[in-house]
N, C-alpha and C positions, 0 to 999 in steps of 0.2 A: 486508612493509610494516607489518603489524599485529601482528607477533610479540611485541613488547614493550609493547604498548598495553593499558591497562585501559579497558574500555568500560562506562560507567555508564548505566543506563536509568532515567530519571525517569518512572515510570509502568510498570505491569506488566500492562497489558491484553492483548487478543488480538493486536494488532499487535506489541507488544513481544515477546510469547511467540513469534510467528511468526518474527521476526528472530533471536531467541536460539536457537530450534530450528535454524534454517538455519545459523547460525554454528557451532554445535556439531556438527551432522550432517556438514557439509562440512569440518570441522576447519580452519576459517579462523583460529580462535583456540582456545586451551585454555579449557575451561569456567571455570577459576578466574580467567581474565582478565576475566570478566563479572561486574558487580555490578548487581543490580536493587533498586530501592527503590520503595515504594508506600505511601501514607498510608492508603488506604481498606481494605486487606485484608491482614492479616498471614498469613492462611491461604493466599493466593495466593503470597506470598513463599516459604512452606514448600513449596508444590507445585513452584514453579520450581526451588528448590534441590534437592529430592529427585529431580525428573524429569531435570534437565539437568546437575546437578553444579556449578551456578554459585554464586557468593556472593550473599548478600542482606543488606540493611541497612535497618531501618525508619527510620533517621535519614538523611534525604536530604542534609543538609549534609555529614556524614561521607562519604557515598557520592560526592558531587560532588568533594570534596577529593581523592579517590583516582583520579578518572577522567581519562584523557587525552582520551577522546572521550565527550562527554555527549549522550545521545540523548533528546530531548524527546518523550516518548510519553504524556504525560498528556492529559486532555480539553482541547481548545482553550480552553475558557472558564476553565481553571485556570492557563493559562500565565503570566499576569502575577503572580498570587499566588506561583506556584512560583519564578519567577526573582527576584522581590523577596526571597524567603526565602533563596535560595542564592547570590546574586550576590557577596556578600562573601567567599564561600568559593572563588570561581573564580580562575583565574590566566591570564596573557596567552598561555600556550602551549596552552591547551585549545581543542578544536574542538567546536562545538555543532551537532548534527544534528537538524533538526526533521522529524517525520513528521506534522505537524499540518496538516490541510486548511485552505487559505484564508489562512494567516498569512504575511505577507511577511517576507523576511529582515531588512529594515530595522527592523521592529517589534521583533524579537528583539534585534538589535544595540543599539537604543536602550534596551531594558529592561536589558540587561547593562551598559550605560554604559561600554563600552570598545571597543577595536578588535578585538573577538573574531571569530574565524573562525566564520561561520555558513553551513551548507549546508542548503538546503530540499529535501525529498524528497517524492515522492508514490507510495508503494507501494500495492498492493491486497491484499485478503484471501487471494488465492491464494498469498501468501508462506507460508501455513501448510503448503503442499505443495511449496514450492520453485519455484513457477511464477508469481511476481509479475511484472507489467510495471511497472517502477519508473522514474520520471523524476527526475532530480536537477539542481539548479542551485546555483551558489555566490553568496554575498552579497558585499558590497563588500570585505571584508577577508580572505576565505578565499583560500588559495593553490591553485595547480594541483595541488600535491602532496597537499593535503588533499582535493581533489576526487577524486583517484585513490584515496585511502584509502576514501572513502565508496563509490566505484564498486566497489571490491573487496568491501566489506562487504555491499552489497546484491546483488552477483552471487551471493552464497550463497543467496539466496531467489528467484532468477529472472533476468530480463534487465534491463539498465540502459540508459537513454537519457539523454544529457546535453542539456538544453534551456536556452533563455533563460528567465528567470523570468516574463516576460510571457506565456509559453505554459503556465504551470502550471495556470491555471484551466481551460484546454481539456483538459489531461491529466487533471485531476481528474474532469471530467464524462465523459471517454471511458474512461480506463483505471482510475481510482480507483473510480468508480461502476460500471464495466463489468461486473464479475462479477454484480452484482445484476440487470442486464437479462437476462442469460442464465438465471439462476435463475428469474426471473419467467416466461420463455418455457418453461423446463422444467416449471414448475408446471402450465402450460396443457396441455402434452403429456401429463403424468401424468393430468390430469383426463380427457382424451380417451381415453387408454388404459384407464382405469378404467371409463368408460362403454361401452367396446367389449368389456369382459369380461376384460381382462388383470389378473392379480394385481399388487399393488404391487411384489413382488419381480421379476416378469417385466418390468414396465414400467421399473423402475429399471435393470435390467441392459441392456435394449435402448437406452434413452435415454442412459444414461451412456456406453456405448461409442460411440454415434452422435456424441455431443458430442466425445469424445476423438478419434475419427476425423476429424471436421471440423477440429479444431485442428491435427492433424498434417498433414492435406492442405494447409491454408493455409500451414503452415510450409515445405512441401517443393515447392511449385509456383510458377511465375511467372504462372499464370492469375489473372485477376481473380475476385472473388467472384461477379460476374454470370455469367462464363463457367462457373464451377463449378456454380452451381445450374441453369443452362440445360442442362448436359451430363447432368444427372439426369433432365431432363424429356423425355418422348416426346409427340408430338402426340396429344391426346385421352387421354393416360395418367393414372395416379393422381397423380403429382407435379404435373403441369400443373393438374389439378383443384384440388389444394390451394393451389398458388401463386395461382391465379385468385381464390380466396376472400380470400387475404391482400391481393391487389391491390385487390379491391373494397372491403375494409375500410380501405384506405390505411395498411397496417401499416408500410411503410417511412417514410412521412411522420410517423407517430406516434413511431417510434423516433428519427428525426432530431430531432424536437421535444423528446423526452425528454432526449437527450444535450445539446442546446443549453441546455435549462433547467437541467440540472445544472451546466453550465459557468458560466452566468450566476449561479447561486446561490453557487458558489465565489467568484466575483468580489464578490458582495454581502457575503459573510462577511469577505473581506479588507478591504473598505471600512469595515467596522465598526471594525477595528483601526486603519486609516489615520486615521480621524476622531478617534481618541482622542489622536493626537499633537499 
């Protein structure tokens, strides 16, 4: 489906690199089918070209003209400036894919000023290791075929879930921000390990494998998360003692509030763009 497509990345930051790396590693497309452009760092373009064998172009207008699929991967605050710059170089057959948090498809459609196919996605940083949980949704003019192309593209860096656009703020707070919550928890576990006398290397090996094991367990069981942590607990045992502290500190309530706040912040960011129309 993507064999003869040229994919242009507007922006060459960490998310763009994660997707590029996944596409190349999984052989979804040939490296030379990918073009990356970035105004802020010529050095980053050289790095991507040398690392992944892709093409790069510091002229984003030329890069867009060559693209069948244009991935908007710049910082959200730069999207209007970027589209205003390149829209005269676009054509009716191009597909635009946004990885920008909070920006609705209609805003991008209006900026392009045409019935362009726009698909909004919400990957997360685990795309760097091919394990992103990505949600995608199509705008008013995108076709089901285009949605399938984007599903194939992001399947190279993890799992893909198709959702309605009004659920993207929830996805952002849950899966988009999700890795950070776990890293935050791991930081606390590392501190406890250090205070107990474990070396950083010992702590890292133990914690990392524990997290990997939990993820695989969740993927391979029909049991609920509550059932899973309760099966680790023995009456008056070590795990129960630890869980009781978490309950006393209302840790679950705090996590729930954090996810909901991230969701509402995503909505707030989207409203900023909505109000500019």
